[in-house]
C-alpha positions in Angstrom: 11.0 -11.6 27.1 12.7 -10.0 24.0 11.8 -6.5 22.8 12.3 -5.7 19.1 11.4 -3.0 16.7 9.7 -3.9 13.4 11.6 -2.7 10.3 8.6 -0.8 9.1 9.3 1.7 11.9 12.4 3.0 10.1 10.6 4.7 7.1 7.6 5.5 9.3 9.5 7.5 11.8 11.8 8.9 9.1 8.7 10.5 7.6 7.5 11.7 11.0 10.9 13.1 11.8 11.0 15.1 8.5 7.5 16.4 8.8 7.1 16.9 12.6 10.6 17.1 14.2 12.2 15.2 17.0 9.7 16.1 19.7 6.8 14.4 17.8 9.0 11.4 17.1 9.9 11.0 20.8 6.3 11.5 22.0 4.9 8.9 19.6 7.6 6.3 20.4 7.2 6.8 24.1 3.4 6.5 23.8 3.8 3.2 21.7 6.1 1.7 24.3 3.7 2.5 27.2 0.8 1.2 25.1 2.6 -2.1 24.6 3.6 -2.2 28.3 -0.2 -2.2 29.0 -0.5 -5.4 26.9 2.5 -7.0 28.7 1.1 -6.2 32.2 -2.3 -7.6 31.2 -0.8 -10.8 29.7 1.3 -11.5 32.8 -1.7 -10.7 35.1 -3.7 -13.3 33.0 -1.0 -15.9 33.5 0.4 -15.7 30.0 4.1 -15.8 29.2 5.3 -13.3 26.7 8.1 -14.5 24.5 8.6 -11.5 22.1 7.2 -8.0 22.1 7.4 -6.3 18.7 6.8 -2.5 18.5 4.8 -1.5 15.4 3.5 1.9 14.1 0.1 1.3 15.7 1.2 -0.3 18.9 2.7 -3.7 18.9 2.3 -7.4 18.8 3.0 -10.0 21.5 4.2 -13.5 20.8 2.6 -15.7 23.4 3.2 -19.5 23.1 0.0 -21.5 22.7 -2.1 -18.3 23.0 -5.2 -20.1 21.6 -5.3 -22.4 24.6 -6.3 -19.5 26.9 -9.9 -18.5 27.6 -11.9 -15.6 26.2 -11.5 -13.5 29.3 -7.7 -13.8 29.3 -7.5 -13.0 25.6 -9.8 -10.0 25.9 -7.9 -8.7 28.8 -4.6 -8.8 26.9 -6.3 -7.1 23.9 -7.6 -4.2 25.9 -4.5 -3.8 28.1 -2.8 -1.5 25.6 -5.8 0.8 25.1 -6.2 1.0 28.9 -2.6 2.2 29.2 -3.1 4.7 26.5 -6.4 5.9 28.1 -4.4 6.5 31.3 -1.9 8.6 29.4 -4.8 10.5 27.8 -6.3 11.2 31.2 -3.0 12.5 32.6 -2.6 14.7 29.5 -6.1 16.2 30.0 -5.7 17.1 33.7 -1.9 17.8 34.1 -0.7 20.9 32.1 2.9 20.7 30.7 4.8 21.9 27.6 3.6 20.0 24.5 0.4 19.0 26.3 -1.9 19.5 23.3 0.3 17.5 21.0 0.6 14.7 23.7 -3.2 14.5 24.0 -3.7 14.3 20.2 -1.2 11.5 20.0 -3.0 9.5 22.7 -6.4 10.1 21.0 -5.0 8.9 17.7 -3.4 5.8 19.2 -6.6 5.0 21.2 -9.0 5.6 18.3 -6.8 3.5 15.9 -6.4 0.6 18.2 -10.1 0.4 19.1 -11.2 0.0 15.5 -12.9 -3.4 15.2 -10.6 -4.8 12.6 -7.6 -7.2 12.7 -4.8 -7.0 13.8 -5.8 -4.0 16.0 -6.8 -4.4 19.6 -10.5 -3.7 19.0 -10.5 -6.5 16.4 -8.6 -8.9 18.6 -11.0 -8.4 21.5 -14.1 -8.8 19.3 -12.6 -11.9 17.7 -12.0 -13.4 21.1 -15.6 -12.8 22.1 -17.0 -14.2 18.8 -15.0 -17.4 18.3 -15.4 -20.7 20.1 -13.7 -24.1 19.9 -16.4 -25.2 17.5 -16.3 -22.2 15.1 -12.9 -20.7 15.6 -11.6 -21.4 12.1 -14.7 -20.1 10.3 -15.1 -17.0 12.5 -11.4 -16.1 12.1 -11.5 -16.6 8.3 -14.6 -14.5 8.0 -13.2 -11.8 10.3 -10.0 -11.6 8.2 -12.0 -11.2 5.0 -14.0 -8.5 6.7 -10.8 -6.7 7.9 -9.2 -7.0 4.4 -12.4 -5.5 2.8 -12.6 -2.6 5.3 -8.9 -1.7 4.9 -9.1 -1.9 1.1 -12.0 0.6 1.0 -10.3 2.8 3.5 -7.1 2.9 1.4 -9.1 4.0 -1.6 -10.8 6.8 0.4 -7.5 7.9 1.9 -6.1 8.5 -1.6 -8.6 11.3 -2.0 -6.5 13.3 0.5 -3.1 12.5 -1.1 -0.4 13.6 -0.3 -1.5 14.7 3.2 -2.7 11.2 4.0 0.5 9.4 3.0 1.3 8.2 6.5 -2.3 6.9 7.0 -2.1 5.1 3.6 1.2 3.5 4.5 -0.2 2.3 7.9 -3.4 1.0 6.3 -1.3 -0.8 3.6 0.8 -2.4 6.3 -2.3 -3.6 8.2 -3.8 -4.9 4.9 -0.6 -6.9 4.1 -0.6 -8.4 7.6 -4.2 -9.6 7.2 -3.6 -11.0 3.8 -0.6 -12.9 5.1 -2.7 -14.2 8.1 -5.5 -15.3 5.7 -3.0 -17.3 3.6 -1.5 -19.1 6.5 -4.7 -19.7 8.5 -5.0 -23.3 7.5 -1.5 -24.1 8.7 -2.2 -22.3 12.0 -5.3 -24.4 12.4 -3.4 -27.6 11.8 -0.8 -26.6 14.3 -3.4 -25.7 16.9 -5.2 -29.1 16.4 -1.9 -30.9 16.8 -1.0 -29.1 20.0 -4.5 -29.8 21.4 -4.1 -33.4 20.5 -0.7 -33.6 22.2 -2.1 -32.0 25.4 -5.1 -34.4 25.6 -3.3 -37.6 24.7 
């Protein structure tokens, strides 16, 4: 398995470093790594092979070959693996006093809240999508869910501009998620064609 950092982390952490200092930077990065480790553990426990793990501002993404061939239970388990890891960190922060405890707890709450939002490509959205889609309606459900996620993020970005410039990091993150969803929506037909081809190869 390869671990890589998404280029968007450079300006994101630069802003955090300028505004919050090195301690905040280190806590967030460590929290993101452990969050993603939760996904990796869940994937391997579900029998999935992780090819690439990409660390992102909100957590990360796993590249799992032929992920669509796995069942609902496996996909949901992988989606909630990260939030479970973050919830464990949050629990530790709440019961074990240590320097920087308050900031640590706030970071875990922020990561947990963000990732449980029911929109793509966040963990909450991935889990909900896995529960909603089936072999018969997968393309339609995914397309509708992408449109829903794009709409929610577009409205959220407009609302966040009310708090400018204090909300600049939140706006940047929401824009990044929006671009990811728009890209996924544009390429959904190609993904479906590839999926159908792989299924045909496996059944022939």
